[in-house]
C-alpha positions in Angstrom: -18.4 21.6 -11.6 -19.5 19.7 -8.4 -20.5 20.6 -4.9 -20.9 18.6 -1.7 -23.3 19.0 1.2 -22.6 17.4 4.6 -25.7 17.2 6.9 -24.4 17.7 10.5 -27.7 17.9 12.4 -27.9 19.8 15.6 -27.6 19.5 19.4 -31.1 18.0 19.6 -29.6 15.0 17.8 -26.6 13.0 19.0 -28.1 12.5 22.5 -26.5 9.1 22.6 -23.1 10.8 22.6 -23.8 12.5 25.9 -22.0 13.4 28.1 -19.2 13.5 25.5 -21.1 15.8 23.2 -21.5 18.4 25.9 -17.9 19.3 25.4 -17.4 18.5 21.7 -20.2 18.8 19.0 -20.8 15.4 17.6 -19.6 16.3 14.1 -16.2 17.2 15.6 -16.0 14.1 17.8 -12.6 12.4 17.0 -12.9 9.2 15.0 -9.6 7.5 14.1 -7.7 10.5 15.3 -9.5 13.3 13.4 -12.9 15.0 13.6 -15.7 12.8 12.4 -16.6 15.0 9.4 -13.0 15.5 8.3 -13.2 12.0 6.7 -16.1 13.3 4.6 -14.4 16.5 3.6 -11.2 14.6 2.7 -13.2 12.3 0.4 -15.1 15.2 -1.2 -11.9 17.2 -1.8 -10.4 14.3 -3.8 -13.2 14.3 -6.4 -12.0 16.1 -9.5 -14.1 19.2 -10.2 -15.2 19.7 -6.6 -15.7 23.5 -6.1 -17.3 23.9 -2.7 -18.3 22.0 0.4 -21.3 23.1 2.4 -22.2 22.0 6.0 -25.8 22.3 6.9 -27.1 22.0 10.4 -28.7 23.6 13.5 -25.5 24.0 15.6 -24.5 27.5 16.7 -21.4 28.5 14.8 -19.2 28.5 17.9 -15.4 28.8 18.2 -14.5 25.0 17.7 -16.7 24.8 14.6 -15.3 28.1 13.2 -11.7 27.0 13.8 -12.4 23.6 12.2 -13.8 25.3 9.1 -10.9 27.7 8.8 -8.4 24.8 9.1 -10.3 22.7 6.6 -10.3 25.5 4.0 -6.6 25.9 4.4 -5.8 22.2 4.3 -7.9 21.3 1.3 -7.7 24.6 -0.6 -11.5 24.6 -1.1 -14.3 26.8 0.2 -15.9 25.0 3.2 -18.9 26.9 4.6 -21.4 26.4 7.3 -25.1 27.2 6.7 -27.1 27.3 9.8 -30.8 26.3 9.7 -33.3 28.6 11.4 -34.9 25.5 13.0 -34.2 21.7 12.7 -35.5 21.0 9.1 -34.9 17.2 8.8 -32.6 15.5 6.2 -34.2 17.3 3.3 -35.4 20.6 4.6 -32.0 22.3 4.8 -31.3 21.2 1.2 -34.4 23.0 0.0 -34.0 26.0 2.3 -30.4 26.6 1.0 -31.2 25.5 -2.6 -30.0 28.8 -4.1 -26.6 28.5 -2.4 -26.3 24.9 -3.4 -27.1 25.6 -7.1 -25.0 28.8 -7.3 -22.5 28.5 -10.1 -24.5 25.8 -11.9 -23.1 22.5 -10.5 -23.5 19.5 -12.6 -24.5 17.5 -9.5 -23.9 17.6 -5.8 -23.1 15.0 -3.2 -25.1 14.8 0.0 -23.5 13.0 3.0 -24.9 12.4 6.5 -22.2 13.3 9.0 -22.8 10.3 11.3 -21.6 7.6 8.9 -18.2 5.9 8.4 -17.4 4.9 4.9 -14.6 4.6 2.3 -16.8 7.1 0.4 -16.7 5.7 -3.2 -17.7 9.2 -4.5 -15.8 8.9 -7.8 -17.4 5.6 -8.6 -20.8 7.1 -7.8 -20.1 10.1 -10.1 -19.0 7.7 -12.9 -22.3 5.8 -12.5 -24.3 9.0 -12.6 -22.6 10.3 -15.7 -23.1 7.0 -17.4 -26.8 7.0 -16.6 -28.0 10.3 -15.2 -31.0 10.4 -12.9 -32.1 12.8 -10.2 -31.2 10.6 -7.2 -28.4 8.1 -6.8 -28.2 6.4 -3.4 -25.2 4.5 -2.0 -26.3 1.1 -0.8 -24.7 -1.8 1.0 -25.9 -5.2 2.3 -26.9 -6.2 5.8 -28.3 -9.4 7.3 -32.1 -9.7 7.9 -32.0 -8.6 11.5 -29.6 -5.6 10.9 -31.6 -4.4 7.9 -34.6 -3.5 10.1 -32.6 -0.6 11.7 -32.0 1.2 8.3 -33.7 2.3 5.2 -34.3 -0.7 3.0 -34.0 -0.7 -0.8 -35.6 -3.1 -3.3 -33.8 -2.7 -6.6 -34.2 -3.9 -10.1 -31.0 -6.0 -10.3 -30.5 -5.3 -14.0 -31.0 -1.5 -14.0 -30.4 -0.8 -10.3 -33.5 1.4 -10.2 -35.0 1.7 -6.7 -38.4 0.0 -6.9 -39.4 0.2 -3.3 -38.0 2.1 -0.3 -39.0 1.6 3.4 -37.4 3.4 6.3 -36.7 1.1 9.3 -39.4 -1.5 8.4 -41.1 -3.6 11.0 -40.5 -6.7 8.9 -37.9 -7.8 6.5 -38.0 -6.0 3.1 -34.5 -6.2 1.6 -30.9 -6.8 2.6 -29.8 -3.7 0.7 -29.7 -0.7 3.0 -29.3 3.0 2.6 -25.8 4.3 3.5 -26.8 7.9 3.9 -24.5 9.0 1.0 -26.1 10.4 -2.1 -25.4 12.1 -5.4 -28.2 14.4 -6.6 -28.7 16.3 -9.9 -30.2 19.8 -9.7 -33.5 18.3 -10.7 -33.6 16.5 -7.4 -34.7 19.7 -5.7 -38.0 19.8 -7.5 -39.6 16.9 -5.5 -38.4 18.7 -2.4 -40.2 21.8 -3.5 -43.3 19.6 -4.1 -43.1 18.3 -0.5 -42.6 21.8 0.9 -45.7 23.1 -1.0 -47.8 20.2 0.1 -46.7 20.8 3.7 -47.7 24.4 3.4 -51.2 23.5 2.1 -51.7 20.9 4.8 -50.4 23.1 7.6 -48.2 21.7 10.3 -48.0 17.9 10.3 -47.7 15.5 13.1 -45.1 12.8 12.5 -45.1 9.2 13.8 -43.4 10.3 17.1 -46.2 12.7 17.9 -44.1 15.8 17.2 -45.4 18.6 15.1 -43.3 19.5 12.0 -43.3 22.8 10.2 -43.8 23.1 6.5 -40.0 23.5 6.0 -39.3 20.1 7.6 -38.6 17.5 4.9 -37.5 14.0 5.5 -35.6 12.7 2.5 -36.2 9.1 3.4 -40.0 9.1 4.0 -41.1 12.1 2.1 -39.0 11.7 -1.0 -37.4 8.3 -1.5 -40.4 6.2 -0.4 -42.7 8.4 -2.4 -40.7 8.4 -5.7 -39.5 4.7 -5.6 -40.5 2.9 -8.7 -40.9 6.0 -10.8 -37.6 5.9 -12.7 -36.0 8.7 -10.6 -34.0 6.9 -7.9 -31.2 4.5 -8.4 -28.8 2.7 -6.1 -25.0 2.2 -6.4 -23.9 -0.8 -4.4 -20.7 -0.7 -2.5 -18.9 -3.6 -0.7 -16.4 -1.3 1.1 -16.4 -0.3 4.8 -19.5 1.4 6.2 -21.2 1.9 9.6 -23.4 4.4 11.4 -21.9 6.5 14.2 -24.8 6.9 16.6 -23.0 6.6 20.0 -19.5 6.7 21.5 -19.4 2.9 21.3 -20.1 2.9 17.6 -17.4 5.6 17.2 -14.9 3.1 18.4 -16.0 0.6 15.8 -15.8 3.3 13.1 -12.3 4.1 14.3 -11.3 0.5 13.9 -12.7 0.5 10.3 -10.9 3.7 9.4 -7.6 2.6 11.0 -7.8 -0.6 8.9 -7.7 1.7 5.8 -5.0 4.0 7.0 -2.1 1.8 5.8 -3.2 2.6 2.3 -4.8 6.0 2.7 -3.0 7.8 5.6 0.1 5.8 6.8 1.4 9.0 8.3 -1.4 8.9 10.9 -0.4 5.4 12.2 2.0 4.8 15.1 5.4 3.5 14.1 7.7 1.0 15.9 10.3 3.0 17.8 12.3 2.4 21.0 10.1 3.4 23.9 7.2 4.1 21.5 3.8 2.5 21.2 3.8 -1.3 20.8 1.8 -2.2 17.7 0.1 -5.6 17.9 -1.0 -7.4 14.8 -0.9 -5.8 11.3 -2.6 -2.6 12.3 -4.9 -2.3 15.2 -6.2 -4.3 18.1 -8.6 -3.5 20.9 
């Protein structure tokens, strides 16, 4: 049995999507003709053994989000539920806060996907790698050039075992050309380090982060608080992927992500592509051109 968690953030994020995000929540912003997170849900639903998909975030469960969830459940014949955080809890805080719901039913493992990424989502390949060599954390990685890598979490791996030896989030100097894709497969044991971070935060009181903002004990950053801390301890591994991937941080990057997805549609969703017909859209090139 498997589950998936999609981290959709909240209105305090996605400010680079404004003013478009005033009308449509960023996770529902159309990318290649469908809401951004529908690509994630489709990929999760295709994994054999998937029993439930959970969305975690700080958005109010308004009518557009509720309608989308109802439609997704009908289309994919899977429970798709939204769990609203009481406050923005970071990339790991929501996982710990809703741990009982994530672990209900005893899943073998659960995927964690950031909503604002575009990918071909090689989830079955990640699951096969996890089953071959189980570890608490499996990260999807891809390669970037030296300049681009500074904008992402950088991974130093053991090339023989693929263990993550060192992890730095958005380094100031070059660390590695392997970057974090924001797509993970966690075993239930992965929640124990999150508990340790939560308890440490409680003991230390509220913490001030690098931006000068005060974080509550429930706020956990997967990248800095967990991955960077546990790298080199035999708990975190990386699965490298050479397929499509990009972040979706602005309306402009959503156009690039649409281009990547449309390039895949001939194989994955040909029904979504325009067809040659008298008086219909004129298609230039093999698939898509700006």
